[in-house]
N, C-alpha and C positions, 0 to 999 in steps of 0.2 A: 920386430925387435924381440930378441930372446933373452929372458932373464931367468937364471936358475934360482929357485926358491927352496931352501932347505927346511924341511918340516920336522918339528920335534915329535917324539914318540906320542905324546898326548893328543896331537892333532892328526895323526896318521889315519884315524878312523875315517876322516873326511877325504883322504887321498888314496883309499884302498890299500893302505900299508906302505905306500911309496915314501921313501926317505927324502926325495927331492922331486920337484915338479917344475915344469917350465911355464912361464907366464909372460905377459907383455903389458906395457903401459909406460907412459911418459913420466909418471909419478908413482910413488908407493900407493896412494889412494886408488889410482887407476889399475895398478897391478892387483891389488886386493879385490877390486871389483871383477877383474878378469878371472882371477882364481875362483871366485864365487860362481861364475857361470859354469865351470867344469867340476867344482867341488863344493856343492851346496852346503851351507852351514859354516864354512870355515871363516868367512869374513867377520861374522858376528863374534867369533872367538878372539879376533885380533883387534877389531875396531869397535868403539862404542861412541855413538853420537858424534861421528866425524873425527874422532881422535883415537890414538892408540890406547888400548886398555892399560890401566895403571900397572898391572903386573905382567905385561908382555913387553919383552925387549926385542927390538928389531935392529939388525945390523946390515948395513950396506957395505959390502967389501970390507968387513971387519970393523966398521966404524958405526958407533951408536947413532941412530938417526935422530934421537932427541937432541943431539948436539949439532945436528945439521938443520933441516927444515921440517923435522917430524914427518907426518904423513904426506906433506907436500914436497918432500925431497925428490928431486928429479933423478931419473934413471937413464942409463944408456945401454945400448946393446952389449951383451956380454957381462953385465953386472951380476953379482951374486948377493942374494938377500937371505939372511938367516933369521928365523923366528925362534925366540927362546922365552918361554914362559918363566917368570921368576919362581924359584922354589924356596919355600921357607922351611926352616927346620933347625935342628941342633940338639944339643944335649940339655936335658932337664935336670 
């Protein structure tokens, strides 16, 4: 099962600069574990204590997984996962 994972700039140090990598897994949790085997350190930046980190947004085919089943969201071959860390800022 091939899943495309789009990597944000801040996490590309774990993927040797790659903007997108391929992974596999029946759920997001298994996908992140699979990514960790090839890109050590990346899973800890996305998941904390078995849940998505508070300031990390993950989209499955452009749909926020928090409105699906979170980290237990099921995946199918050809899906696209986008990881987007939340960015704070604004005018002072």
